C-alpha positions in Angstrom: -20.8 -1.7 -12.5 -21.2 -1.1 -8.6 -24.3 0.1 -7.2 -23.5 1.3 -3.7 -20.1 2.6 -2.5 -18.8 3.9 0.6 -15.9 6.5 0.6 -13.7 6.9 3.6 -11.5 10.0 3.1 -10.8 12.9 5.5 -10.0 15.5 3.0 -13.2 17.2 1.8 -11.7 18.1 -1.8 -10.6 14.5 -2.3 -13.9 13.1 -1.1 -16.0 15.3 -3.6 -13.5 14.5 -6.3 -14.0 10.7 -5.9 -17.8 11.3 -5.8 -17.6 13.0 -8.9 -15.6 10.5 -10.7 -18.2 7.7 -9.4 -21.1 9.7 -10.8 -19.4 10.0 -14.1 -19.4 6.2 -14.4 -23.0 6.0 -13.3 -22.6 5.2 -9.7 -25.0 7.4 -7.9 -25.7 5.7 -4.5 -22.6 6.8 -2.5 -22.0 7.7 1.0 -18.8 9.4 2.4 -17.3 9.5 5.8 -14.3 11.3 7.3 -13.6 8.9 10.1 -12.7 5.2 10.1 -14.9 4.5 13.0 -17.8 5.8 10.9 -16.9 3.8 8.0 -17.2 0.6 9.8 -20.4 1.6 11.4 -22.0 2.4 8.1 -20.8 -1.1 6.7 -22.3 -2.8 9.8 -25.7 -0.8 9.5 -25.9 -1.7 5.7 -25.5 -5.3 6.4 -28.2 -5.2 9.3 -30.6 -3.5 6.8 -29.7 -6.1 4.2 -28.4 -3.5 1.7 -24.7 -4.0 1.9 -22.3 -1.8 0.2 -20.6 -3.3 -2.9 -17.4 -1.4 -2.6 -15.4 0.5 0.0 -12.9 3.1 -1.3 -10.4 4.3 1.5 -7.4 6.2 2.1 -4.6 4.9 4.3 -3.7 7.9 6.2 -6.4 9.9 8.3 -5.3 12.9 10.4 -6.1 12.8 14.0 -8.2 15.6 15.5 -10.5 16.2 18.6 -12.8 13.4 17.6 -11.1 10.4 19.0 -11.3 7.2 17.1 -10.8 3.5 17.8 -9.7 3.0 14.3 -6.8 5.1 13.4 -6.0 4.3 9.7 -7.0 2.7 6.5 -5.2 -0.7 6.9 -6.8 -1.2 10.3 -10.2 -0.2 8.8 -9.6 -2.8 6.0 -9.0 -5.5 8.6 -12.2 -4.6 10.5 -14.4 -4.4 7.5 -13.1 -7.7 6.0 -14.1 -9.3 9.4 -17.7 -8.2 9.2 -18.1 -8.3 5.2 -15.5 -10.6 3.7 -16.9 -10.2 0.2 -16.8 -6.5 -0.1 -14.5 -5.0 -2.8 -12.0 -2.6 -1.6 -10.0 0.0 -3.4 -7.3 2.0 -1.8 -6.9 5.6 -3.0 -3.6 6.9 -1.4 -0.8 9.0 -1.9 1.5 6.0 -0.5 3.8 4.7 -3.3 6.1 2.2 -1.5 5.7 -1.1 -3.5 6.2 -3.1 -0.4 3.4 -1.5 1.4 1.2 -1.9 -1.7 1.9 -5.5 -2.2 1.2 -6.3 1.4 -2.2 -4.7 1.0 -3.1 -7.0 -1.9 -1.5 -10.1 -0.3 -2.1 -9.8 3.2 -5.3 -7.7 3.5 -7.1 -8.8 0.3 -7.7 -5.3 -1.2 -8.7 -5.4 -5.1 -7.5 -2.0 -6.3 -4.8 0.5 -5.5 -5.0 4.0 -7.1 -2.3 6.4 -6.0 -3.3 10.0 -5.7 -1.2 11.6 -8.4 -1.7 12.9 -12.1 -4.6 11.2 -14.0 -5.8 9.5 -10.7 -9.4 10.2 -11.8 -8.8 8.4 -15.1 -7.1 5.5 -13.1 -9.9 5.3 -10.6 -12.5 4.8 -13.4 -10.2 2.1 -14.8 -10.1 0.7 -11.4 -13.9 0.5 -11.2 -14.3 -1.2 -14.5 -11.6 -3.7 -13.7 -13.2 -4.7 -10.4 -16.7 -4.7 -12.0 -15.1 -7.4 -14.5 -13.6 -9.5 -11.7 -10.0 -8.2 -12.1 -7.6 -6.5 -9.6 -6.3 -3.1 -10.4 -3.0 -1.2 -9.8 -2.4 2.2 -11.4 0.4 2.2 -13.9 3.0 3.8 -11.8 2.7 1.4 -8.9 2.5 -1.6 -11.4 6.0 -0.5 -12.7 7.4 0.1 -9.3 6.4 -3.6 -8.3 7.8 -4.9 -11.5 11.2 -3.1 -10.8 11.1 -4.3 -7.2 10.5 -7.9 -8.2 13.2 -7.9 -11.0 16.0 -6.5 -8.9 19.1 -8.6 -9.2 21.0 -8.8 -6.0 24.8 -8.7 -6.5 27.3 -10.7 -4.3 28.0 -7.4 -2.6 24.4 -6.7 -1.9 24.0 -10.2 -0.4 26.9 -9.8 2.0 25.9 -6.2 3.2 22.1 -7.4 3.9 23.6 -10.8 5.6 25.8 -8.5 7.8 23.0 -6.2 8.8 20.8 -9.3 9.7 23.8 -10.4 11.8 23.5 -7.2 14.0 26.5 -5.6 12.4 26.2 -1.8 12.4 26.1 -0.2 9.0 29.3 2.0 9.9 31.2 -1.3 10.6 30.3 -3.3 7.6 33.6 -2.0 5.7 35.7 -3.9 8.1 33.9 -7.2 7.6 33.9 -6.9 3.8 37.6 -6.1 3.8 38.2 -9.4 6.0 36.4 -11.4 3.3 38.3 -9.6 0.5 35.0 -8.2 -1.0 35.2 -5.1 -3.0 34.1 -2.2 -3.0 34.3 -2.1 0.6 34.2 1.6 1.3 31.5 3.0 3.6 30.3 5.4 0.7 29.9 2.4 -1.6 27.9 0.5 1.1 25.7 3.5 1.6 25.1 3.9 -2.0 24.0 0.1 -2.5 21.8 0.3 0.5 20.3 3.5 -0.9 19.7 1.9 -4.3 18.3 -1.4 -2.9 15.7 0.5 -0.7 14.7 2.8 -3.4 14.1 0.1 -6.0 12.3 -2.1 -3.5 10.3 0.6 -1.9 11.7 0.4 1.6 12.7 3.4 3.9 14.6 1.4 6.6 17.4 -1.2 6.5 15.2 -3.5 8.9 12.5 -3.6 6.2 15.1 -4.7 3.5 16.6 -7.3 5.8 13.1 -8.8 6.6 12.3 -8.8 2.9 15.6 -10.7 2.0 14.7 -13.2 4.7 11.3 -13.5 3.3 12.4 -14.4 -0.2 15.1 -16.9 1.1 17.9 -14.6 -0.1 19.7 -14.7 3.3 
């Protein structure tokens, strides 16, 4: 189990809850900070003193206040911490539930665990701690299911045509005309809106641009 843990969380109640959970699994040496700049400073100082942190637990969103910060959020903090201590383990503890964002945290930024702030999050955090201690990555069950749903989505011919037209710069409201020209049905605007809404919901996107970028990345269009 981890011996020395740094917690970056700007809500005091959440901070206390995380500390309590750590203590319950036997982790006593914990430090918590409210700002990302402070978190990076503590990581650097610990390395300088040859007493590095084993684990960083961080939120993604940090509310701005009078204390101006160079690092404004969790993703940037992760990037900066990885530069100075590449081998540190990182768990993200956040309310973010978009599977696309979470997958990017694992694949691009090299986090080791993701626990969503939700029901049973204390239990899931304990599971994450044990998993990471055993050398395994961890995703809380609801996130794992969301990513599974996303990766199993079967794009229909209509879906591909809609996304392709968006990629060509066609406005959503004009897509029915192009579908009718190609004799693709259904071609009504309401049907197009429903398909786009379903794809974005299943894949964890909020914008058409994200959906288009994803389909390009996987070679669909």
